C-alpha positions as CSV (number, residue, x, y, z in Angstrom):
1,M,-47.4,219.1,195.4
2,I,-51.3,217.5,195.4
3,I,-51.0,213.6,196.6
4,V,-54.0,210.7,196.4
5,I,-53.3,207.9,198.3
6,T,-56.0,205.3,198.3
7,G,-56.4,202.4,201.9
8,C,-54.2,205.4,204.3
9,S,-56.0,204.4,207.2
10,K,-52.8,202.1,208.4
11,G,-49.4,200.6,206.7
12,I,-47.7,202.0,204.7
13,G,-51.2,204.7,203.1
14,L,-51.0,205.1,206.4
15,E,-46.9,206.4,207.3
16,L,-47.1,207.9,203.2
17,V,-49.7,210.4,204.6
18,K,-47.8,211.6,207.8
19,I,-44.3,212.5,205.8
20,W,-46.1,214.2,203.0
21,A,-48.3,216.3,204.8
22,K,-46.3,217.7,206.7
23,H,-45.8,219.8,204.0
24,H,-47.5,219.5,200.8
25,K,-52.0,218.6,200.1
26,V,-52.9,215.0,200.9
27,Y,-56.8,213.5,199.4
28,G,-56.5,209.8,201.4
29,I,-59.3,208.2,200.5
30,S,-60.2,204.2,202.8
31,R,-63.3,203.0,204.5
32,D,-62.9,203.2,208.1
33,L,-63.6,206.5,209.4
34,S,-63.3,206.2,212.8
35,K,-58.6,205.7,211.9
36,L,-58.9,208.6,209.5
37,K,-60.3,210.5,211.4
38,E,-57.1,209.5,214.2
39,L,-54.9,209.9,211.8
40,K,-56.1,214.1,211.1
41,S,-56.2,214.4,214.5
42,S,-52.2,212.8,214.6
43,L,-51.1,215.1,212.5
44,L,-48.6,218.8,212.0
45,V,-50.4,220.3,209.8
46,T,-54.5,218.8,210.2
47,D,-55.1,221.0,207.3
48,N,-53.4,219.7,205.0
49,F,-55.0,216.5,204.6
50,D,-59.1,215.8,203.4
51,F,-60.4,212.5,203.9
52,L,-63.2,210.0,202.4
53,A,-64.8,207.6,204.2
54,R,-66.1,205.7,200.9
55,D,-65.5,201.7,199.5
56,I,-63.2,202.1,196.7
57,T,-64.3,199.9,194.5
58,Q,-67.5,202.5,194.8
59,L,-65.8,206.2,193.4
60,N,-67.5,208.2,190.6
61,S,-66.5,211.5,188.6
62,E,-69.2,213.5,191.0
63,I,-67.8,211.9,193.9
64,L,-64.1,213.2,192.6
65,N,-64.8,216.4,191.1
66,N,-66.9,217.5,194.8
67,W,-64.4,216.5,197.4
68,I,-60.6,217.2,195.4
69,V,-62.3,220.9,193.9
70,E,-58.4,221.1,192.4
71,D,-57.8,221.0,189.2
72,K,-54.5,219.5,189.0
73,I,-53.6,216.7,190.3
74,D,-49.5,215.5,190.8
75,L,-49.6,212.8,191.9
76,L,-51.8,208.8,192.9
77,I,-50.2,206.9,194.7
78,N,-52.9,203.4,194.4
79,N,-51.8,202.0,197.1
80,A,-54.3,199.7,198.9
81,G,-54.7,196.3,198.5
82,I,-56.3,192.5,200.2
83,L,-55.3,189.5,200.8
84,I,-56.9,186.2,200.8
85,N,-54.8,183.5,201.9
86,K,-56.8,180.0,201.0
87,P,-55.5,177.3,199.1
88,F,-55.6,177.2,195.0
89,K,-58.6,174.9,195.5
90,E,-61.4,176.4,198.4
91,I,-60.7,179.5,195.7
92,R,-64.1,180.5,195.2
93,Y,-65.1,183.2,192.6
94,D,-66.5,185.9,195.8
95,D,-63.3,186.0,196.4
96,Y,-62.1,186.6,193.0
97,R,-64.4,189.6,192.4
98,K,-64.2,190.7,196.5
99,L,-59.4,191.2,195.6
100,M,-60.0,192.1,191.9
101,D,-61.7,195.3,192.4
102,I,-60.4,196.3,195.8
103,N,-56.3,195.4,194.1
104,Y,-56.7,196.3,190.1
105,W,-60.0,197.1,189.5
106,A,-60.4,200.0,192.7
107,S,-56.9,201.3,190.7
108,F,-57.8,201.2,187.4
109,N,-60.5,202.9,188.1
110,L,-59.7,206.5,190.1
111,S,-56.7,206.8,187.6
112,Q,-58.5,206.8,184.4
113,L,-61.6,209.0,187.1
114,L,-58.9,211.7,188.0
115,L,-56.3,211.1,184.6
116,E,-57.5,215.0,183.0
117,K,-56.4,216.3,186.9
118,L,-53.8,214.4,186.5
119,S,-52.6,215.6,182.7
120,N,-53.2,218.6,184.0
121,A,-50.1,218.6,187.2
122,K,-47.6,216.6,184.3
123,G,-47.6,214.0,186.8
124,Q,-46.8,210.7,187.4
125,I,-49.2,207.5,188.8
126,F,-47.3,204.7,191.2
127,N,-48.5,201.8,192.3
128,L,-48.3,198.9,194.4
129,S,-47.6,195.7,193.6
130,S,-45.4,192.8,195.3
131,M,-42.4,191.0,195.3
132,G,-45.4,187.5,194.3
133,G,-47.3,189.0,191.4
134,V,-43.2,189.9,188.7
135,N,-41.5,187.1,186.8
136,Y,-39.2,184.7,188.9
137,S,-39.4,185.9,192.2
138,S,-40.5,183.4,195.6
139,K,-44.1,181.8,195.2
140,F,-45.9,180.7,198.2
141,P,-49.0,178.3,199.1
142,G,-51.7,180.4,199.9
143,L,-51.3,183.6,197.2
144,S,-52.2,182.8,194.2
145,L,-55.0,184.9,194.3
146,Y,-53.4,186.9,195.6
147,S,-50.1,187.3,193.6
148,S,-52.5,187.2,189.7
149,S,-53.9,191.2,191.0
150,K,-50.2,192.4,191.4
151,A,-49.5,190.0,188.6
152,A,-51.5,191.9,186.2
153,I,-51.0,195.2,188.5
154,S,-47.3,195.7,187.5
155,I,-49.4,194.6,183.8
156,L,-51.4,198.0,183.6
157,T,-48.4,199.9,184.9
158,E,-46.0,199.0,182.3
159,C,-49.1,199.1,179.9
160,L,-50.5,202.8,181.4
161,A,-47.7,203.9,181.2
162,E,-46.7,203.7,177.5
163,E,-50.5,204.7,176.6
164,L,-50.2,208.1,178.7
165,K,-47.0,208.8,177.2
166,E,-49.0,212.1,174.7
167,L,-50.8,212.9,178.1
168,N,-47.6,213.6,180.2
169,V,-48.8,211.3,182.6
170,R,-46.0,209.2,183.9
171,V,-47.1,205.5,185.7
172,N,-44.5,203.4,187.0
173,A,-44.9,201.1,190.5
174,F,-43.2,199.6,193.4
175,A,-42.9,196.0,193.6
176,L,-43.1,195.2,197.2
177,G,-41.4,192.8,199.6
178,S,-41.7,192.1,203.2
179,V,-43.2,195.1,204.9
180,Q,-44.1,194.4,208.6
181,T,-47.5,195.2,208.5
182,E,-51.7,193.7,209.1
183,M,-51.5,192.5,205.6
184,L,-47.9,190.7,206.1
185,D,-49.3,189.7,209.4
186,K,-51.8,187.5,208.1
187,A,-50.7,186.0,205.6
188,F,-47.1,185.4,207.5
189,P,-48.0,184.6,211.2
190,G,-45.2,186.0,213.8
191,Y,-43.2,186.3,210.3
192,N,-40.4,189.8,210.7
193,A,-39.5,191.4,207.4
194,G,-37.2,192.8,209.6
195,I,-38.5,196.3,207.8
196,S,-41.4,199.0,208.9
197,A,-44.2,200.3,207.1
198,G,-42.4,203.6,208.2
199,E,-39.3,202.6,206.6
200,M,-40.4,201.6,203.5
201,A,-43.1,205.0,203.1
202,S,-39.9,207.1,203.6
203,F,-38.3,205.0,200.9
204,I,-41.2,205.6,198.8
205,V,-41.4,208.9,198.9
206,N,-37.6,209.3,199.0
207,F,-37.1,207.6,195.4
208,I,-40.6,209.8,193.9
209,S,-38.5,213.1,194.6
210,S,-35.5,212.0,193.7
211,S,-36.5,211.3,189.9
212,K,-38.8,213.6,188.7
213,N,-39.5,213.3,185.3
214,L,-36.5,210.1,185.0
215,V,-38.2,207.0,185.1
216,N,-41.9,206.2,182.8
217,G,-43.2,202.4,182.6
218,Q,-40.9,200.5,185.1
219,V,-41.7,198.3,188.0
220,I,-39.1,198.8,190.5
221,R,-38.4,196.5,193.1
222,V,-38.3,197.2,196.4
223,A,-37.0,193.7,198.6
224,K,-35.1,192.6,201.7
225,S,-36.8,189.3,202.1
226,N,-39.8,187.9,199.8
227,P,-41.6,187.7,202.4
């Protein structure tokens, strides 16, 4: 397979690269050049990983086509995201723009830019949402903006699954509960999620491998705890 993963310099994205790059070609996007180089050097098959150190909100077709030379992409994982933990009354437009550009627009834009390559492969898109972005789950003070962005990703997933059927591209999302990552540490300092980024990455890889052509338009809840 040919796989594109965003936000791959740490957390779940990094662990996904480690697993998939053993046997597949992986293209990874992150702003942190040093961590991308470190990740590449740690892989057993370094040639299976190619990276782009760019701001994910500033990508365009010229950049991507010069980077990914293949005309087919089997899988796009929209994993990149940030968290802003602020009381509702303190959130300003700059916070909104920063978070929504990364958590929502980047996934929307990249999916659109890679659509032809995904269609050529009859591929699939998996968006990483959150339990905070689905109905009737626990909600927490300070995360109104973050959870709202993940709710937008969940609905985008359902919309694109229907719209892209004619192009043979399937779209699903994982609504993740707590995973022990830097983002969780920032939101809930000292909290123990009980599941590591590596464990969640293994679940994602196994699910995608076993569910090929079986699911479309699903927001799959994956939570041991929430938070």
